[in-house]
C-alpha positions in Angstrom: 141.6 129.1 124.5 137.9 128.6 125.0 137.2 130.8 122.3 139.1 129.4 119.7 138.1 126.3 120.0 134.3 127.2 119.9 135.3 129.0 116.7 136.8 126.2 115.2 134.2 123.5 116.4 131.7 125.8 115.4 133.6 126.2 111.9 133.8 122.0 111.7 129.9 121.6 112.1 129.3 124.1 109.3 131.3 122.2 107.0 129.2 119.0 108.0 126.1 120.7 107.7 126.9 122.3 104.5 127.9 119.4 103.5 124.9 117.6 104.5 122.2 119.7 103.3 124.3 119.5 99.6 123.0 115.9 99.2 119.5 116.6 100.5 118.1 116.1 97.4 119.3 118.7 95.2 122.1 116.7 93.9 121.7 113.4 92.0 122.8 110.6 93.6 125.9 108.5 92.3 124.5 105.7 89.7 122.8 103.0 91.5 122.3 99.5 90.0 120.0 97.4 92.0 118.7 93.8 91.1 115.0 94.0 90.4 113.1 91.2 91.1 110.8 89.3 88.8 107.3 89.0 89.3 105.7 92.1 90.6 109.0 92.2 92.8 109.9 95.2 94.1 113.8 97.3 94.7 114.6 100.3 96.6 117.2 103.1 95.8 119.4 105.3 98.2 117.3 108.0 100.3 117.9 111.5 100.0 116.0 114.1 102.3 113.5 116.4 100.3 114.2 119.7 99.7 111.6 121.3 98.0 107.8 120.7 97.1 108.9 119.8 93.4 108.8 116.1 91.9 111.9 113.9 92.2 113.9 113.6 89.2 115.0 109.9 87.3 117.8 109.5 84.7 117.0 106.0 84.1 120.1 104.3 82.0 118.9 100.7 81.4 116.2 98.4 82.3 117.4 95.4 80.3 114.5 96.4 77.4 111.6 95.8 80.2 108.9 98.5 81.2 109.0 99.1 85.0 107.3 101.1 87.8 108.6 103.9 90.1 107.4 106.5 92.5 108.6 107.6 96.0 107.6 106.9 99.6 109.2 108.0 102.7 111.9 105.3 103.8 110.1 102.6 105.7 106.9 103.2 103.8 104.3 105.2 104.2 103.2 108.2 102.4 103.7 106.7 98.5 103.0 108.6 95.9 101.5 108.0 92.7 103.1 105.4 90.2 105.0 106.4 87.1 104.3 103.7 84.7 106.3 102.2 82.1 109.7 103.6 82.3 112.2 102.4 80.6 115.9 103.0 80.2 117.5 105.7 78.0 115.0 108.0 80.1 114.5 111.2 82.0 111.6 111.2 84.2 109.9 113.6 87.0 108.4 111.1 89.7 105.2 112.1 91.6 106.5 113.3 95.4 103.9 114.4 97.9 106.4 113.7 100.6 107.0 116.8 102.7 110.3 119.0 102.8 112.6 117.4 105.4 111.4 113.6 104.9 113.2 110.9 104.1 112.3 109.8 100.6 113.6 106.5 98.6 112.6 105.5 95.1 110.2 102.1 95.3 110.9 100.3 92.0 108.5 97.3 91.0 109.1 94.8 88.1 105.7 93.9 85.5 103.8 90.5 87.0 105.6 88.4 83.8 108.8 89.8 83.9 112.1 88.3 84.6 114.3 89.2 87.3 116.8 92.0 85.9 119.0 94.9 86.8 118.3 98.2 86.5 120.8 100.7 86.7 119.7 105.0 87.2 120.5 108.2 89.0 118.2 110.6 90.6 117.3 113.1 93.5 114.3 113.9 95.4 114.2 117.9 94.9 
């Protein structure tokens, strides 16, 4: 009886761990649409666990015609990578990502100084 419970518990743990690792940066996020404040404002993506040393991938769907800058950084700040400059809608970009494997990372978006507030639309993966 105890053995069956342990085997069942082990199976549940494997399913939970497998589900978590499948979204460990190797799968694209769902579509995200945060508001990016104008005047050099910032917005952040959801977070993912970095699974490899590759650059992050960004599928930028819409920026309402404005250029924005994007970089990766650890959640809570720190260990920020170089900015990918002048990202616009309808583009796919590799974003430099210097964070260590296993780190919880996010994208930071930055508007240009004279840009108005805009809604951006994208999907991403940290790799």
